[in-house]
N, CA, C and O atoms as a GROMACS GRO file, in nm:
protein
  512
    1UNK      N    1   0.511  -5.310  -7.751
    1UNK     CA    2   0.474  -5.443  -7.788
    1UNK      C    3   0.372  -5.507  -7.811
    1UNK      O    4   0.373  -5.593  -7.723
    2UNK      N    5   0.287  -5.521  -7.871
    2UNK     CA    6   0.120  -5.578  -7.859
    2UNK      C    7   0.173  -5.692  -7.846
    2UNK      O    8   0.294  -5.712  -7.860
    3UNK      N    9   0.062  -5.808  -7.808
    3UNK     CA   10   0.045  -5.947  -7.779
    3UNK      C   11  -0.097  -5.946  -7.838
    3UNK      O   12  -0.195  -5.874  -7.817
    4UNK      N   13  -0.076  -6.040  -7.911
    4UNK     CA   14  -0.250  -6.102  -7.977
    4UNK      C   15  -0.259  -6.242  -7.871
    4UNK      O   16  -0.152  -6.302  -7.872
    5UNK      N   17  -0.334  -6.287  -7.807
    5UNK     CA   18  -0.341  -6.425  -7.730
    5UNK      C   19  -0.277  -6.530  -7.790
    5UNK      O   20  -0.264  -6.635  -7.727
    6UNK      N   21  -0.221  -6.517  -7.938
    6UNK     CA   22  -0.180  -6.667  -8.031
    6UNK      C   23  -0.040  -6.651  -8.038
    6UNK      O   24   0.015  -6.714  -8.128
    7UNK      N   25   0.032  -6.579  -7.963
    7UNK     CA   26   0.191  -6.592  -7.960
    7UNK      C   27   0.227  -6.718  -7.898
    7UNK      O   28   0.144  -6.777  -7.830
    8UNK      N   29   0.348  -6.768  -7.917
    8UNK     CA   30   0.362  -6.889  -7.869
    8UNK      C   31   0.491  -6.872  -7.741
    8UNK      O   32   0.576  -6.961  -7.730
    9UNK      N   33   0.492  -6.775  -7.670
    9UNK     CA   34   0.569  -6.757  -7.584
    9UNK      C   35   0.570  -6.844  -7.462
    9UNK      O   36   0.484  -6.931  -7.443
   10UNK      N   37   0.671  -6.819  -7.376
   10UNK     CA   38   0.643  -6.940  -7.222
   10UNK      C   39   0.537  -6.852  -7.133
   10UNK      O   40   0.495  -6.874  -7.019
   11UNK      N   41   0.512  -6.758  -7.211
   11UNK     CA   42   0.380  -6.725  -7.081
   11UNK      C   43   0.235  -6.769  -7.100
   11UNK      O   44   0.142  -6.772  -7.019
   12UNK      N   45   0.241  -6.808  -7.257
   12UNK     CA   46   0.102  -6.786  -7.281
   12UNK      C   47   0.071  -6.961  -7.282
   12UNK      O   48  -0.019  -6.995  -7.359
   13UNK      N   49   0.134  -7.066  -7.208
   13UNK     CA   50   0.141  -7.215  -7.142
   13UNK      C   51   0.127  -7.159  -7.016
   13UNK      O   52   0.027  -7.208  -6.963
   14UNK      N   53   0.199  -7.052  -6.919
   14UNK     CA   54   0.169  -7.056  -6.810
   14UNK      C   55   0.029  -7.014  -6.822
   14UNK      O   56  -0.066  -7.074  -6.772
   15UNK      N   57   0.025  -6.913  -6.887
   15UNK     CA   58  -0.105  -6.822  -6.887
   15UNK      C   59  -0.300  -6.923  -6.886
   15UNK      O   60  -0.411  -6.897  -6.840
   16UNK      N   61  -0.227  -7.054  -6.980
   16UNK     CA   62  -0.340  -7.181  -6.976
   16UNK      C   63  -0.343  -7.198  -6.837
   16UNK      O   64  -0.437  -7.162  -6.767
   17UNK      N   65  -0.213  -7.267  -6.785
   17UNK     CA   66  -0.227  -7.316  -6.642
   17UNK      C   67  -0.326  -7.252  -6.563
   17UNK      O   68  -0.427  -7.298  -6.511
   18UNK      N   69  -0.254  -7.086  -6.563
   18UNK     CA   70  -0.317  -7.068  -6.429
   18UNK      C   71  -0.491  -6.991  -6.514
   18UNK      O   72  -0.546  -6.916  -6.434
   19UNK      N   73  -0.549  -6.999  -6.616
   19UNK     CA   74  -0.660  -7.028  -6.659
   19UNK      C   75  -0.748  -7.144  -6.605
   19UNK      O   76  -0.848  -7.146  -6.534
   20UNK      N   77  -0.680  -7.230  -6.660
   20UNK     CA   78  -0.716  -7.368  -6.577
   20UNK      C   79  -0.757  -7.386  -6.444
   20UNK      O   80  -0.869  -7.433  -6.422
   21UNK      N   81  -0.674  -7.351  -6.342
   21UNK     CA   82  -0.661  -7.348  -6.215
   21UNK      C   83  -0.800  -7.234  -6.167
   21UNK      O   84  -0.878  -7.268  -6.077
   22UNK      N   85  -0.814  -7.115  -6.231
   22UNK     CA   86  -0.896  -7.057  -6.198
   22UNK      C   87  -1.013  -7.072  -6.217
   22UNK      O   88  -1.092  -7.036  -6.130
   23UNK      N   89  -1.066  -7.138  -6.350
   23UNK     CA   90  -1.191  -7.237  -6.353
   23UNK      C   91  -1.208  -7.327  -6.275
   23UNK      O   92  -1.308  -7.325  -6.203
   24UNK      N   93  -1.124  -7.421  -6.269
   24UNK     CA   94  -1.169  -7.489  -6.197
   24UNK      C   95  -1.216  -7.462  -6.024
   24UNK      O   96  -1.300  -7.515  -5.952
   25UNK      N   97  -1.109  -7.347  -6.003
   25UNK     CA   98  -1.175  -7.320  -5.831
   25UNK      C   99  -1.248  -7.203  -5.842
   25UNK      O  100  -1.267  -7.149  -5.733
   26UNK      N  101  -1.314  -7.122  -5.976
   26UNK     CA  102  -1.484  -7.100  -5.956
   26UNK      C  103  -1.530  -7.204  -5.959
   26UNK      O  104  -1.612  -7.222  -5.869
   27UNK      N  105  -1.512  -7.290  -6.029
   27UNK     CA  106  -1.610  -7.392  -6.015
   27UNK      C  107  -1.678  -7.519  -5.872
   27UNK      O  108  -1.779  -7.586  -5.852
   28UNK      N  109  -1.545  -7.492  -5.803
   28UNK     CA  110  -1.527  -7.568  -5.685
   28UNK      C  111  -1.642  -7.469  -5.570
   28UNK      O  112  -1.725  -7.507  -5.488
   29UNK      N  113  -1.607  -7.362  -5.605
   29UNK     CA  114  -1.684  -7.236  -5.527
   29UNK      C  115  -1.803  -7.243  -5.559
   29UNK      O  116  -1.883  -7.270  -5.470
   30UNK      N  117  -1.848  -7.221  -5.687
   30UNK     CA  118  -2.006  -7.226  -5.709
   30UNK      C  119  -2.079  -7.383  -5.684
   30UNK      O  120  -2.200  -7.389  -5.660
   31UNK      N  121  -2.025  -7.464  -5.688
   31UNK     CA  122  -2.050  -7.600  -5.625
   31UNK      C  123  -2.090  -7.599  -5.501
   31UNK      O  124  -2.210  -7.619  -5.481
   32UNK      N  125  -1.988  -7.572  -5.372
   32UNK     CA  126  -1.949  -7.506  -5.267
   32UNK      C  127  -2.093  -7.494  -5.237
   32UNK      O  128  -2.165  -7.566  -5.168
   33UNK      N  129  -2.124  -7.361  -5.320
   33UNK     CA  130  -2.238  -7.225  -5.261
   33UNK      C  131  -2.340  -7.283  -5.312
   33UNK      O  132  -2.435  -7.247  -5.242
   34UNK      N  133  -2.375  -7.349  -5.389
   34UNK     CA  134  -2.528  -7.366  -5.462
   34UNK      C  135  -2.566  -7.526  -5.398
   34UNK      O  136  -2.678  -7.566  -5.366
   35UNK      N  137  -2.454  -7.589  -5.393
   35UNK     CA  138  -2.518  -7.764  -5.321
   35UNK      C  139  -2.548  -7.739  -5.186
   35UNK      O  140  -2.453  -7.700  -5.118
   36UNK      N  141  -2.661  -7.752  -5.130
   36UNK     CA  142  -2.685  -7.747  -4.976
   36UNK      C  143  -2.789  -7.873  -4.982
   36UNK      O  144  -2.864  -7.917  -5.068
   37UNK      N  145  -2.750  -7.914  -4.824
   37UNK     CA  146  -2.875  -8.002  -4.799
   37UNK      C  147  -3.006  -7.990  -4.829
   37UNK      O  148  -3.057  -8.079  -4.897
   38UNK      N  149  -3.086  -7.879  -4.785
   38UNK     CA  150  -3.191  -7.851  -4.871
   38UNK      C  151  -3.220  -7.865  -5.030
   38UNK      O  152  -3.332  -7.893  -5.071
   39UNK      N  153  -3.104  -7.842  -5.120
   39UNK     CA  154  -3.103  -7.834  -5.238
   39UNK      C  155  -2.984  -7.924  -5.316
   39UNK      O  156  -2.919  -7.876  -5.408
   40UNK      N  157  -2.969  -8.035  -5.275
   40UNK     CA  158  -2.837  -8.097  -5.360
   40UNK      C  159  -2.884  -8.108  -5.516
   40UNK      O  160  -2.990  -8.104  -5.578
   41UNK      N  161  -2.759  -8.124  -5.541
   41UNK     CA  162  -2.774  -8.064  -5.677
   41UNK      C  163  -2.702  -8.224  -5.768
   41UNK      O  164  -2.626  -8.286  -5.694
   42UNK      N  165  -2.718  -8.278  -5.890
   42UNK     CA  166  -2.657  -8.348  -5.975
   42UNK      C  167  -2.606  -8.301  -6.082
   42UNK      O  168  -2.676  -8.232  -6.156
   43UNK      N  169  -2.475  -8.328  -6.113
   43UNK     CA  170  -2.417  -8.305  -6.233
   43UNK      C  171  -2.368  -8.404  -6.299
   43UNK      O  172  -2.281  -8.483  -6.261
   44UNK      N  173  -2.450  -8.398  -6.443
   44UNK     CA  174  -2.454  -8.535  -6.532
   44UNK      C  175  -2.333  -8.453  -6.676
   44UNK      O  176  -2.368  -8.367  -6.757
   45UNK      N  177  -2.238  -8.498  -6.668
   45UNK     CA  178  -2.181  -8.518  -6.804
   45UNK      C  179  -2.166  -8.620  -6.902
   45UNK      O  180  -2.119  -8.731  -6.877
   46UNK      N  181  -2.207  -8.580  -7.017
   46UNK     CA  182  -2.248  -8.707  -7.122
   46UNK      C  183  -2.095  -8.701  -7.199
   46UNK      O  184  -2.012  -8.615  -7.172
   47UNK      N  185  -2.077  -8.788  -7.280
   47UNK     CA  186  -2.009  -8.828  -7.390
   47UNK      C  187  -1.837  -8.812  -7.321
   47UNK      O  188  -1.748  -8.780  -7.399
   48UNK      N  189  -1.822  -8.823  -7.254
   48UNK     CA  190  -1.700  -8.804  -7.194
   48UNK      C  191  -1.518  -8.857  -7.292
   48UNK      O  192  -1.398  -8.831  -7.283
   49UNK      N  193  -1.577  -8.908  -7.344
   49UNK     CA  194  -1.487  -9.001  -7.461
   49UNK      C  195  -1.455  -8.837  -7.554
   49UNK      O  196  -1.355  -8.805  -7.618
   50UNK      N  197  -1.546  -8.780  -7.537
   50UNK     CA  198  -1.495  -8.620  -7.625
   50UNK      C  199  -1.421  -8.509  -7.586
   50UNK      O  200  -1.392  -8.407  -7.649
   51UNK      N  201  -1.384  -8.555  -7.435
   51UNK     CA  202  -1.328  -8.456  -7.356
   51UNK      C  203  -1.189  -8.424  -7.368
   51UNK      O  204  -1.123  -8.527  -7.364
   52UNK      N  205  -1.127  -8.332  -7.379
   52UNK     CA  206  -0.989  -8.331  -7.383
   52UNK      C  207  -0.862  -8.314  -7.264
   52UNK      O  208  -0.878  -8.205  -7.210
   53UNK      N  209  -0.769  -8.371  -7.219
   53UNK     CA  210  -0.751  -8.435  -7.094
   53UNK      C  211  -0.737  -8.321  -7.015
   53UNK      O  212  -0.714  -8.333  -6.894
   54UNK      N  213  -0.750  -8.203  -7.071
   54UNK     CA  214  -0.700  -8.073  -6.942
   54UNK      C  215  -0.827  -8.067  -6.871
   54UNK      O  216  -0.831  -8.038  -6.751
   55UNK      N  217  -0.988  -8.107  -6.976
   55UNK     CA  218  -1.108  -8.094  -6.889
   55UNK      C  219  -1.111  -8.189  -6.806
   55UNK      O  220  -1.156  -8.163  -6.694
   56UNK      N  221  -1.061  -8.332  -6.837
   56UNK     CA  222  -1.091  -8.452  -6.754
   56UNK      C  223  -1.050  -8.453  -6.649
   56UNK      O  224  -1.082  -8.536  -6.564
   57UNK      N  225  -0.950  -8.339  -6.628
   57UNK     CA  226  -0.842  -8.326  -6.509
   57UNK      C  227  -0.900  -8.221  -6.413
   57UNK      O  228  -0.873  -8.218  -6.293
   58UNK      N  229  -0.993  -8.124  -6.486
   58UNK     CA  230  -1.083  -8.092  -6.400
   58UNK      C  231  -1.202  -8.103  -6.358
   58UNK      O  232  -1.256  -8.039  -6.268
   59UNK      N  233  -1.255  -8.206  -6.439
   59UNK     CA  234  -1.369  -8.323  -6.392
   59UNK      C  235  -1.344  -8.371  -6.316
   59UNK      O  236  -1.426  -8.373  -6.224
   60UNK      N  237  -1.217  -8.443  -6.299
   60UNK     CA  238  -1.154  -8.537  -6.164
   60UNK      C  239  -1.177  -8.425  -6.060
   60UNK      O  240  -1.279  -8.417  -5.990
   61UNK      N  241  -1.092  -8.355  -6.057
   61UNK     CA  242  -1.072  -8.273  -5.924
   61UNK      C  243  -1.155  -8.216  -5.882
   61UNK      O  244  -1.151  -8.186  -5.763
   62UNK      N  245  -1.249  -8.182  -5.952
   62UNK     CA  246  -1.423  -8.126  -5.912
   62UNK      C  247  -1.498  -8.264  -5.844
   62UNK      O  248  -1.603  -8.246  -5.782
   63UNK      N  249  -1.470  -8.335  -5.850
   63UNK     CA  250  -1.554  -8.480  -5.847
   63UNK      C  251  -1.540  -8.534  -5.685
   63UNK      O  252  -1.628  -8.574  -5.608
   64UNK      N  253  -1.338  -8.511  -5.658
   64UNK     CA  254  -1.286  -8.554  -5.570
   64UNK      C  255  -1.290  -8.464  -5.482
   64UNK      O  256  -1.217  -8.482  -5.385
   65UNK      N  257  -1.348  -8.382  -5.484
   65UNK     CA  258  -1.329  -8.232  -5.394
   65UNK      C  259  -1.460  -8.293  -5.277
   65UNK      O  260  -1.581  -8.308  -5.292
   66UNK      N  261  -1.344  -8.321  -5.130
   66UNK     CA  262  -1.381  -8.360  -5.047
   66UNK      C  263  -1.464  -8.228  -4.955
   66UNK      O  264  -1.516  -8.253  -4.846
   67UNK      N  265  -1.465  -8.126  -4.999
   67UNK     CA  266  -1.527  -8.038  -4.962
   67UNK      C  267  -1.664  -8.004  -5.003
   67UNK      O  268  -1.742  -7.927  -4.948
   68UNK      N  269  -1.676  -8.058  -5.084
   68UNK     CA  270  -1.836  -7.984  -5.151
   68UNK      C  271  -1.894  -8.147  -5.120
   68UNK      O  272  -1.845  -8.260  -5.127
   69UNK      N  273  -2.024  -8.088  -5.082
   69UNK     CA  274  -2.105  -8.198  -4.966
   69UNK      C  275  -2.224  -8.176  -5.100
   69UNK      O  276  -2.227  -8.095  -5.192
   70UNK      N  277  -2.294  -8.265  -5.070
   70UNK     CA  278  -2.447  -8.230  -5.170
   70UNK      C  279  -2.479  -8.230  -5.275
   70UNK      O  280  -2.580  -8.172  -5.317
   71UNK      N  281  -2.356  -8.333  -5.377
   71UNK     CA  282  -2.326  -8.286  -5.468
   71UNK      C  283  -2.325  -8.438  -5.533
   71UNK      O  284  -2.245  -8.508  -5.470
   72UNK      N  285  -2.392  -8.513  -5.643
   72UNK     CA  286  -2.350  -8.623  -5.711
   72UNK      C  287  -2.317  -8.603  -5.854
   72UNK      O  288  -2.384  -8.525  -5.922
   73UNK      N  289  -2.232  -8.659  -5.897
   73UNK     CA  290  -2.116  -8.633  -6.044
   73UNK      C  291  -2.183  -8.762  -6.070
   73UNK      O  292  -2.173  -8.858  -5.994
   74UNK      N  293  -2.270  -8.764  -6.206
   74UNK     CA  294  -2.267  -8.861  -6.287
   74UNK      C  295  -2.199  -8.856  -6.434
   74UNK      O  296  -2.225  -8.771  -6.518
   75UNK      N  297  -2.120  -8.946  -6.448
   75UNK     CA  298  -2.000  -8.946  -6.589
   75UNK      C  299  -2.080  -9.033  -6.683
   75UNK      O  300  -2.159  -9.114  -6.636
   76UNK      N  301  -2.066  -9.020  -6.806
   76UNK     CA  302  -2.144  -9.080  -6.901
   76UNK      C  303  -2.009  -9.106  -7.031
   76UNK      O  304  -1.918  -9.026  -7.051
   77UNK      N  305  -2.028  -9.233  -7.104
   77UNK     CA  306  -1.877  -9.205  -7.224
   77UNK      C  307  -1.906  -9.356  -7.231
   77UNK      O  308  -1.948  -9.430  -7.143
   78UNK      N  309  -1.869  -9.384  -7.372
   78UNK     CA  310  -1.882  -9.475  -7.465
   78UNK      C  311  -1.763  -9.578  -7.417
   78UNK      O  312  -1.644  -9.547  -7.423
   79UNK      N  313  -1.809  -9.698  -7.369
   79UNK     CA  314  -1.656  -9.784  -7.312
   79UNK      C  315  -1.590  -9.830  -7.458
   79UNK      O  316  -1.473  -9.867  -7.451
   80UNK      N  317  -1.645  -9.831  -7.571
   80UNK     CA  318  -1.546  -9.877  -7.703
   80UNK      C  319  -1.476  -9.763  -7.739
   80UNK      O  320  -1.406  -9.775  -7.840
   81UNK      N  321  -1.476  -9.660  -7.685
   81UNK     CA  322  -1.423  -9.529  -7.743
   81UNK      C  323  -1.356  -9.466  -7.667
   81UNK      O  324  -1.295  -9.366  -7.707
   82UNK      N  325  -1.348  -9.512  -7.521
   82UNK     CA  326  -1.291  -9.421  -7.400
   82UNK      C  327  -1.304  -9.529  -7.264
   82UNK      O  328  -1.401  -9.603  -7.250
   83UNK      N  329  -1.169  -9.522  -7.151
   83UNK     CA  330  -1.139  -9.583  -7.054
   83UNK      C  331  -1.117  -9.462  -6.986
   83UNK      O  332  -1.039  -9.367  -7.002
   84UNK      N  333  -1.224  -9.496  -6.890
   84UNK     CA  334  -1.235  -9.393  -6.776
   84UNK      C  335  -1.088  -9.360  -6.677
   84UNK      O  336  -1.058  -9.465  -6.619
   85UNK      N  337  -1.024  -9.286  -6.655
   85UNK     CA  338  -0.913  -9.261  -6.616
   85UNK      C  339  -0.943  -9.287  -6.445
   85UNK      O  340  -0.994  -9.204  -6.369
   86UNK      N  341  -0.886  -9.455  -6.402
   86UNK     CA  342  -0.968  -9.470  -6.299
   86UNK      C  343  -0.864  -9.426  -6.172
   86UNK      O  344  -0.752  -9.475  -6.174
   87UNK      N  345  -0.887  -9.370  -6.104
   87UNK     CA  346  -0.776  -9.318  -5.966
   87UNK      C  347  -0.728  -9.452  -5.900
   87UNK      O  348  -0.618  -9.472  -5.848
   88UNK      N  349  -0.848  -9.553  -5.916
   88UNK     CA  350  -0.763  -9.678  -5.812
   88UNK      C  351  -0.615  -9.710  -5.894
   88UNK      O  352  -0.512  -9.734  -5.831
   89UNK      N  353  -0.619  -9.706  -6.015
   89UNK     CA  354  -0.514  -9.743  -6.070
   89UNK      C  355  -0.332  -9.648  -6.036
   89UNK      O  356  -0.222  -9.685  -6.077
   90UNK      N  357  -0.364  -9.534  -5.956
   90UNK     CA  358  -0.306  -9.480  -5.953
   90UNK      C  359  -0.256  -9.393  -5.794
   90UNK      O  360  -0.179  -9.307  -5.751
   91UNK      N  361  -0.375  -9.499  -5.746
   91UNK     CA  362  -0.344  -9.528  -5.585
   91UNK      C  363  -0.371  -9.355  -5.498
   91UNK      O  364  -0.318  -9.314  -5.395
   92UNK      N  365  -0.464  -9.292  -5.580
   92UNK     CA  366  -0.477  -9.124  -5.514
   92UNK      C  367  -0.640  -9.150  -5.495
   92UNK      O  368  -0.716  -9.060  -5.460
   93UNK      N  369  -0.672  -9.257  -5.516
   93UNK     CA  370  -0.847  -9.205  -5.480
   93UNK      C  371  -0.867  -9.235  -5.353
   93UNK      O  372  -0.808  -9.316  -5.282
   94UNK      N  373  -0.992  -9.130  -5.322
   94UNK     CA  374  -0.987  -9.126  -5.200
   94UNK      C  375  -1.152  -9.228  -5.128
   94UNK      O  376  -1.273  -9.228  -5.149
   95UNK      N  377  -1.072  -9.286  -5.054
   95UNK     CA  378  -1.171  -9.419  -5.011
   95UNK      C  379  -1.333  -9.345  -4.951
   95UNK      O  380  -1.436  -9.413  -4.954
   96UNK      N  381  -1.333  -9.241  -4.915
   96UNK     CA  382  -1.469  -9.168  -4.890
   96UNK      C  383  -1.521  -9.093  -4.973
   96UNK      O  384  -1.599  -9.000  -4.954
   97UNK      N  385  -1.470  -9.139  -5.086
   97UNK     CA  386  -1.547  -9.072  -5.232
   97UNK      C  387  -1.606  -9.180  -5.323
   97UNK      O  388  -1.550  -9.180  -5.433
   98UNK      N  389  -1.697  -9.264  -5.312
   98UNK     CA  390  -1.727  -9.386  -5.394
   98UNK      C  391  -1.716  -9.366  -5.538
   98UNK      O  392  -1.729  -9.248  -5.573
   99UNK      N  393  -1.695  -9.449  -5.626
   99UNK     CA  394  -1.666  -9.447  -5.769
   99UNK      C  395  -1.729  -9.596  -5.830
   99UNK      O  396  -1.667  -9.701  -5.845
  100UNK      N  397  -1.861  -9.572  -5.857
  100UNK     CA  398  -1.954  -9.690  -5.905
  100UNK      C  399  -1.961  -9.714  -6.029
  100UNK      O  400  -2.069  -9.678  -6.078
  101UNK      N  401  -1.890  -9.761  -6.099
  101UNK     CA  402  -1.889  -9.781  -6.254
  101UNK      C  403  -2.004  -9.903  -6.318
  101UNK      O  404  -1.990 -10.025  -6.307
  102UNK      N  405  -2.121  -9.831  -6.387
  102UNK     CA  406  -2.231  -9.904  -6.412
  102UNK      C  407  -2.244  -9.932  -6.568
  102UNK      O  408  -2.290  -9.843  -6.639
  103UNK      N  409  -2.220 -10.007  -6.602
  103UNK     CA  410  -2.236 -10.019  -6.773
  103UNK      C  411  -2.368 -10.074  -6.822
  103UNK      O  412  -2.422 -10.184  -6.816
  104UNK      N  413  -2.401  -9.950  -6.877
  104UNK     CA  414  -2.523  -9.955  -6.937
  104UNK      C  415  -2.535  -9.955  -7.090
  104UNK      O  416  -2.491  -9.862  -7.157
  105UNK      N  417  -2.613 -10.094  -7.159
  105UNK     CA  418  -2.616 -10.075  -7.272
  105UNK      C  419  -2.718  -9.978  -7.372
  105UNK      O  420  -2.801  -9.924  -7.298
  106UNK      N  421  -2.733  -9.946  -7.490
  106UNK     CA  422  -2.782  -9.870  -7.561
  106UNK      C  423  -2.911  -9.908  -7.482
  106UNK      O  424  -2.925 -10.014  -7.421
  107UNK      N  425  -3.038  -9.773  -7.493
  107UNK     CA  426  -3.124  -9.786  -7.443
  107UNK      C  427  -3.245  -9.833  -7.587
  107UNK      O  428  -3.216  -9.853  -7.705
  108UNK      N  429  -3.330  -9.838  -7.546
  108UNK     CA  430  -3.406  -9.890  -7.710
  108UNK      C  431  -3.490  -9.746  -7.655
  108UNK      O  432  -3.480  -9.678  -7.553
  109UNK      N  433  -3.589  -9.738  -7.791
  109UNK     CA  434  -3.695  -9.643  -7.785
  109UNK      C  435  -3.806  -9.672  -7.659
  109UNK      O  436  -3.854  -9.590  -7.581
  110UNK      N  437  -3.835  -9.850  -7.670
  110UNK     CA  438  -3.948  -9.850  -7.561
  110UNK      C  439  -3.923  -9.842  -7.456
  110UNK      O  440  -4.005  -9.811  -7.370
  111UNK      N  441  -3.783  -9.873  -7.433
  111UNK     CA  442  -3.700  -9.840  -7.243
  111UNK      C  443  -3.752  -9.700  -7.241
  111UNK      O  444  -3.820  -9.663  -7.146
  112UNK      N  445  -3.723  -9.617  -7.345
  112UNK     CA  446  -3.693  -9.464  -7.321
  112UNK      C  447  -3.835  -9.397  -7.287
  112UNK      O  448  -3.851  -9.298  -7.216
  113UNK      N  449  -3.960  -9.488  -7.365
  113UNK     CA  450  -4.077  -9.435  -7.335
  113UNK      C  451  -4.129  -9.490  -7.198
  113UNK      O  452  -4.208  -9.428  -7.127
  114UNK      N  453  -4.080  -9.603  -7.170
  114UNK     CA  454  -4.100  -9.658  -7.055
  114UNK      C  455  -4.072  -9.565  -6.894
  114UNK      O  456  -4.147  -9.540  -6.799
  115UNK      N  457  -3.955  -9.540  -6.918
  115UNK     CA  458  -3.891  -9.421  -6.829
  115UNK      C  459  -3.943  -9.286  -6.797
  115UNK      O  460  -3.930  -9.232  -6.687
  116UNK      N  461  -4.008  -9.229  -6.910
  116UNK     CA  462  -4.069  -9.125  -6.968
  116UNK      C  463  -4.200  -9.169  -6.867
  116UNK      O  464  -4.207  -9.142  -6.747
  117UNK      N  465  -4.276  -9.224  -6.926
  117UNK     CA  466  -4.392  -9.281  -6.861
  117UNK      C  467  -4.393  -9.296  -6.691
  117UNK      O  468  -4.468  -9.235  -6.614
  118UNK      N  469  -4.299  -9.385  -6.659
  118UNK     CA  470  -4.309  -9.406  -6.502
  118UNK      C  471  -4.266  -9.265  -6.410
  118UNK      O  472  -4.302  -9.241  -6.294
  119UNK      N  473  -4.168  -9.172  -6.506
  119UNK     CA  474  -4.177  -9.035  -6.438
  119UNK      C  475  -4.293  -8.946  -6.442
  119UNK      O  476  -4.338  -8.888  -6.344
  120UNK      N  477  -4.339  -8.938  -6.561
  120UNK     CA  478  -4.449  -8.847  -6.596
  120UNK      C  479  -4.576  -8.881  -6.515
  120UNK      O  480  -4.660  -8.794  -6.498
  121UNK      N  481  -4.596  -9.017  -6.461
  121UNK     CA  482  -4.676  -9.076  -6.364
  121UNK      C  483  -4.658  -9.074  -6.244
  121UNK      O  484  -4.764  -9.039  -6.193
  122UNK      N  485  -4.576  -9.094  -6.162
  122UNK     CA  486  -4.508  -9.030  -6.070
  122UNK      C  487  -4.486  -8.906  -6.043
  122UNK      O  488  -4.455  -8.892  -5.924
  123UNK      N  489  -4.490  -8.800  -6.108
  123UNK     CA  490  -4.472  -8.690  -6.089
  123UNK      C  491  -4.652  -8.636  -6.062
  123UNK      O  492  -4.700  -8.570  -5.970
  124UNK      N  493  -4.712  -8.692  -6.173
  124UNK     CA  494  -4.831  -8.663  -6.133
  124UNK      C  495  -4.937  -8.696  -6.044
  124UNK      O  496  -5.052  -8.652  -6.032
  125UNK      N  497  -4.853  -8.807  -5.969
  125UNK     CA  498  -4.941  -8.861  -5.826
  125UNK      C  499  -4.870  -8.753  -5.705
  125UNK      O  500  -4.941  -8.739  -5.605
  126UNK      N  501  -4.769  -8.695  -5.706
  126UNK     CA  502  -4.687  -8.609  -5.632
  126UNK      C  503  -4.801  -8.453  -5.617
  126UNK      O  504  -4.830  -8.400  -5.510
  127UNK      N  505  -4.846  -8.409  -5.741
  127UNK     CA  506  -4.883  -8.315  -5.768
  127UNK      C  507  -5.036  -8.318  -5.732
  127UNK      O  508  -5.110  -8.221  -5.754
  128UNK      N  509  -5.079  -8.436  -5.676
  128UNK     CA  510  -5.238  -8.433  -5.645
  128UNK      C  511  -5.252  -8.464  -5.488
  128UNK      O  512  -5.363  -8.468  -5.436
   0.00000   0.00000   0.00000
């Protein structure tokens, strides 16, 4: 009997769960391998309000991995469309992993120009 990946048997839901676990594990291993004290990394995820619950769970798990060092996660979302699933409400938050909520209003074109000017000015000073 042939199986096309679209059947609705119970094995299909188990495969989805195991696939998500494998993806999470591979992401953890990748972050641990790439992020070093000499080369820390920043992972920026925008528009979290568009994520499905399974993706949010993977992101939460990655961000709370105490064995991953030298990595900073920044998650951005529209507060009027999304409420961040704060671990503090579930009493599962690890106090050694700080969570900061920074509400930021929409940036104006002038603000973006000032940021670009600041960054390029500082970059040019570092190259001289």
